RODO-2510 file (C-alpha; in nm, 4 decimals, decimal comma):
residues 165
     n   res          X          Y          Z
     1     m    -1,4598     1,9099    -0,6788
     2     s    -1,5579     1,5819    -0,5469
     3     h    -1,3790     1,3745    -0,3178
     4     e    -1,4565     1,0470    -0,5654
     5     t    -1,3541     1,2774    -0,8832
     6     q    -1,0133     1,3267    -0,6964
     7     e    -0,9913     0,9394    -0,6800
     8     v    -1,0493     0,8946    -1,0360
     9     l    -0,7945     1,1250    -1,1389
    10     l    -0,5217     1,0669    -0,9164
    11     e    -0,5441     0,6885    -1,0661
    12     t    -0,5656     0,7533    -1,4011
    13     a    -0,2613     0,9496    -1,3199
    14     i    -0,0659     0,7084    -1,2115
    15     a    -0,1490     0,4438    -1,4821
    16     n    -0,0724     0,7835    -1,7297
    17     l     0,2810     0,8510    -1,5664
    18     c     0,3615     0,5099    -1,5100
    19     g     0,2648     0,4195    -1,8523
    20     k     0,4593     0,7135    -2,0329
    21     h     0,7779     0,6511    -1,8513
    22     g     0,7940     0,2511    -1,8457
    23     f     0,7388     0,1916    -1,4607
    24     t     0,5307    -0,1272    -1,3298
    25     i     0,3587    -0,1277    -1,0264
    26     s     0,2634    -0,4343    -0,7675
    27     s     0,0661    -0,3956    -0,4642
    28     a     0,0906    -0,5693    -0,1286
    29     e    -0,2335    -0,4914     0,1311
    30     s    -0,3320    -0,6383     0,4805
    31     c    -0,6292    -0,3736     0,6247
    32     t    -0,6925    -0,2694     0,2643
    33     g    -0,7578    -0,5908     0,1488
    34     g    -0,7306    -0,5438    -0,1870
    35     l    -0,8936    -0,2012    -0,1974
    36     v    -0,5921    -0,0240    -0,3328
    37     a    -0,5549    -0,3050    -0,6139
    38     g    -0,9099    -0,2476    -0,7058
    39     t    -0,8975     0,1423    -0,6923
    40     l    -0,5518     0,1082    -0,9487
    41     i    -0,7633    -0,1460    -1,1259
    42     n    -1,0477     0,1378    -1,2552
    43     a    -0,8174     0,2961    -1,4192
    44     p    -0,7576     0,3080    -1,7937
    45     g    -0,4382     0,2030    -1,9075
    46     i    -0,3465     0,0271    -1,5721
    47     s    -0,2642    -0,3127    -1,7639
    48     a    -0,0026    -0,2057    -1,9215
    49     v     0,1630    -0,0986    -1,5865
    50     y     0,0268    -0,2966    -1,3142
    51     k     0,1589    -0,6466    -1,2801
    52     e     0,0402    -0,8032    -0,9333
    53     g    -0,1191    -0,7495    -0,6348
    54     f    -0,0767    -0,9675    -0,3004
    55     i    -0,3427    -1,0007     0,0104
    56     t    -0,1050    -1,0762     0,2913
    57     y    -0,3816    -1,0560     0,6020
    58     s    -0,2039    -1,3073     0,8069
    59     n     0,1700    -1,2791     0,9068
    60     e     0,2442    -1,6537     0,7786
    61     a     0,1118    -1,4277     0,4159
    62     k     0,3464    -1,2089     0,4974
    63     e     0,6601    -1,4196     0,5410
    64     k     0,5666    -1,6565     0,2782
    65     r     0,4661    -1,4165    -0,0126
    66     l     0,6597    -1,1155     0,0737
    67     g     0,9306    -1,2346     0,2581
    68     v     0,8532    -1,0443     0,5734
    69     k     1,1258    -1,1536     0,8293
    70     h     0,9548    -1,3804     1,1305
    71     e     1,1646    -1,1505     1,3633
    72     t     1,0494    -0,8547     1,2466
    73     l     0,7207    -0,9868     1,2905
    74     e     0,8065    -1,0773     1,6487
    75     q     1,0049    -0,7493     1,7503
    76     f     0,7877    -0,4724     1,6216
    77     g     0,3991    -0,6799     1,4803
    78     a     0,2331    -0,6983     1,1783
    79     v     0,1312    -0,3024     1,1940
    80     s     0,4663    -0,1628     1,2528
    81     e     0,7007     0,0971     1,0215
    82     e     0,9127    -0,2113     1,0512
    83     t     0,6762    -0,4657     0,8731
    84     a     0,5536    -0,1878     0,6286
    85     f     0,9320    -0,1322     0,4999
    86     e     0,9916    -0,5130     0,4770
    87     m     0,6259    -0,5991     0,2700
    88     a     0,6949    -0,2610     0,0346
    89     e     1,0534    -0,3857    -0,0396
    90     g     0,9342    -0,7671    -0,0688
    91     c     0,6515    -0,6798    -0,3154
    92     a     0,8786    -0,4820    -0,5412
    93     q     1,1553    -0,7648    -0,5746
    94     r     0,9075    -1,0619    -0,5972
    95     a     0,6889    -0,8879    -0,8524
    96     d     0,9911    -0,7555    -0,9773
    97     t     0,8703    -0,4066    -1,0356
    98     d     0,9729    -0,0426    -1,0325
    99     f     0,7395     0,0501    -0,7767
   100     s     0,5052    -0,1072    -0,4893
   101     i     0,2563     0,0270    -0,2943
   102     v     0,1852    -0,1550     0,0705
   103     t    -0,0800    -0,1176     0,3585
   104     t    -0,0438    -0,2715     0,7129
   105     g    -0,3515    -0,1567     1,0074
   106     i    -0,5856    -0,1917     1,2121
   107     a    -0,9142    -0,1035     1,0722
   108     g    -1,1290    -0,2208     1,3303
   109     p    -1,3748    -0,1886     1,5257
   110     g    -1,2097    -0,4554     1,7552
   111     g    -0,8023    -0,5346     1,8017
   112     g    -0,6972    -0,1583     1,9061
   113     t    -0,4514    -0,1167     2,1935
   114     d    -0,2900     0,2020     2,3898
   115     e    -0,0114     0,1870     2,1620
   116     k    -0,1851     0,0612     1,8262
   117     p    -0,5305     0,2221     1,8016
   118     v    -0,7588     0,1315     1,5848
   119     g    -0,7416     0,3293     1,2680
   120     l    -0,3282     0,3282     1,2645
   121     v    -0,1749     0,2591     0,9321
   122     y     0,1257     0,2463     0,7653
   123     v     0,1257     0,3151     0,4368
   124     g     0,4720     0,2271     0,2725
   125     c     0,6163     0,2456    -0,1258
   126     c     0,9171     0,1185    -0,2495
   127     a     1,0496     0,3122    -0,5444
   128     r     1,3142     0,1788    -0,7236
   129     g     1,4925     0,0328    -0,4401
   130     n     1,4441     0,3826    -0,1946
   131     v     1,1304     0,2642     0,0618
   132     v     0,9573     0,5487     0,2127
   133     v     0,6822     0,4120     0,5043
   134     e     0,4432     0,6848     0,6358
   135     k     0,2278     0,6269     0,9448
   136     r    -0,1373     0,7433     0,9774
   137     i    -0,4008     0,7114     1,2554
   138     y    -0,7838     0,7624     1,0979
   139     d    -1,1155     0,8618     1,2825
   140     g    -1,4054     0,6327     1,1373
   141     d    -1,5582     0,3208     1,1274
   142     r    -1,3983     0,0162     0,9340
   143     s    -1,4767     0,1212     0,5975
   144     q    -1,3751     0,4819     0,5983
   145     i    -1,0382     0,3740     0,7729
   146     r    -0,9742     0,1337     0,4691
   147     s    -1,0984     0,4495     0,2550
   148     q    -0,8792     0,6643     0,4133
   149     a    -0,5465     0,4422     0,3519
   150     v    -0,6251     0,3560     0,0097
   151     n    -0,6752     0,7206    -0,0924
   152     d    -0,3060     0,7955     0,1255
   153     a    -0,1512     0,4907    -0,0731
   154     l    -0,2456     0,6029    -0,3804
   155     k    -0,0808     0,9548    -0,3410
   156     l     0,2109     0,8290    -0,1662
   157     l     0,2483     0,5918    -0,4741
   158     f     0,1881     0,8961    -0,6749
   159     d     0,4565     1,1524    -0,5331
   160     m     0,7182     0,8790    -0,5536
   161     i     0,6855     0,8306    -0,8927
   162     v     0,7032     1,2109    -0,9616
   163     i     1,0177     1,2657    -0,7409
   164     t     1,1466     0,9367    -0,9366
   165     l     1,1300     1,1133    -1,2413
***
């Protein structure tokens, strides 16, 4: 089975599970710039469960659209577990959805540091008020990093939906 086929199956499985159980989904993205939403929207039937998405690339957008605290961004940075947590919580609350899926990271080629290298991505999911954030470090170019982040975001969302059932 090809990698591409797995993605289609995963997004379709998410749409089917949410449709079957009446769950709703929203997304908020920084480094993936809408690729999570775009991938979800590939699934037949997604319109019944996907409510909205936010592309919050700037810190200002994270604060304004998702309610991420200015202090969190100042203390921990946009690419942090703390910011991903607040993004996930804020996305679900503001979109009024059962689940939110979020990404924030450094896709490169620049912008990395020793503490926060290129390829560092935090993927977060708020599942009916329960937030989980996973730290990932990917290899590859900008496009490959973003693609891997989308795959892991969808896997996390699927897992959180299944756990909730």
